[in-house]
C-alpha positions, 0 to 999 in steps of 0.5 A: 501926536501919533497916527492912531490918535489922529485917526481915532479922532476921525469920527468925532464931529468937528474934532478936526478940520481939514485945510487944503492949502493949495492945489499946486504940486510939483509932482504929476502922479497918474493916480492923483485924486485932486488933479494937482499939478504946477499948472493950476493956481487954486488956493484959499486966500492966505489972509482969510485962512489966517483969520479963520484959524485965528478964530479958534477959541479955547472951548470950541477949537478942533482937536486937530488941524490937518494941512493938505494939498496939493502939496502944502509944503510949497507954502512952508511959511504959511503952514508954519504960521497956521500951525502956530495960530492953531497950537496957540488955541490948543489944537494940534497940527498935522501935515501930509506931504508928497515929499517932493523936496526929498530927492537927495534924502535931506530936508531943506532948512525952510521946510524943516522949520515948517515941519518942526512947527507941527505935532505930526508929519505924514509922508505920502508914498505909492508906486507913482510917487516913487517914480519921482522921489525914490523910496530910500530918499523918502525914508532918509528924510523921514529919519531926519524928521524923527531925529528932530523930535516930530512923530511921523507916519506914512500914508501908503496907497495901492490897488488893493490888499493883494497889491505886491507893491504894498507888501514890499513897501510895508516890509521895507518901512518896518525893516528900516524903522522897526515899528516906530513909523505907523502906516495908513494904507488906502486903496486908489479910488476912481477920483481925479486922474485916477478915474480911469485907473481903477474900478468904480467904488462899490455901491455899498450896503443897501438902506436896511443897514446903518452905515455912519458917514465918518467923512462928514465929521470934519469940515474941509476948507477947499481950494477956493475957501469954501467950507464943505462938510465932507472930505470926499474929493467929489464933494470938495471939487463940486460947485455948487456944493450940495446945500446940505454939505456947504458950511460956509466960506472962510471969507465970510465965516469964522470957525465958531459959525462953521462948527455950529452949522456942522453940529446943529444940522439935522441932516449931517447928524443923520449922515454921521449916525446912519448914512445916506442910504439909510436916510433914503430908505427911511424917509424918501418917497422914491428910490435912492440913486445907486452908490453911497456918496451919490445918494448923499448928494441927491439929498439936496433935491429930496425935501421929504428926506430933509424934512424927516431928518429935521423932524427926527434929528433936531434938538437934543435927540439929534445931539444924542444920536450924533454923540452915541454914534461917535462914541461907538466908533471911538470905542472900536478904535482906529484900526476898525475905522481903517478896516472899513474905509481903507485897506483892511488887510493892513489896518493894524499898521495905524498903530506903532509897535513897541520894539520888543513886539516888532522883533517878534513879528 
């Protein structure tokens, strides 16, 4: 499974499932959006996770399961078991790692066994990670993963399109891998330990425009087993999760129940189709709070908006609205999605290049 296909599925409601295996991480990056470290111990109960993934059916499984953290490869045996269960149901499995294990440029056997149970492996790379694991050692380890037959990608993070680090890292990766390794380039957001490092995220468009929320498409298993409808870290960490964004808990619910709640929720259908600010503009009797995500969280206390969404997005009309919005975003392609949510200057890098095309660049 290549990165472009994984990103391309992102707008599909319940087309994927994100699973945070642990908040623990042996690295201490200053920009960490999840506040991960080795001093925290939050992680879902492994037996609950295994049961939840084991509840996938051939007809209702997510197309892809993304294992994240913290550092998911602190639990390589669990990652491999979850991957085996998901793949047995027909799902494909990807994993994102900070590459803590690559300090000598090699991949330890127990970690390689977990990686070879996957359909895609992604390495997180940025100036903060490189202070702990040099880039050259990460790229050597990725070469070993490629040689083992597993498609790989790099998730690069910088401060913006003019960040010289991003230009240097992109050039280096393309030189080493000749276009074989696609890249997803994002900008640091003011979340977790990065809250004081970068400017606040812009407020976004006003409610006169439909701006679909792709982040509400894939359910997320958080560190305490709660299943949220949104992968924004502000939502994943918030307790209680706003009730319109809470889909259940893996101790009590299986995947079919979570999937049914996500697909059947009128407010989630509307969020995925037109976005929270448009919802406020259409149904609210008072102005929306500033900010795209903040206006979404505020919906929990706006019965007028929830009632309007239920009225207009219930039943087959809501199903059609949800499907058409996803189809429109799918047709635009993965680079268009990254242009909107990531770093637009490098959005084209989500697709790997044939060797002959890379040589012309």
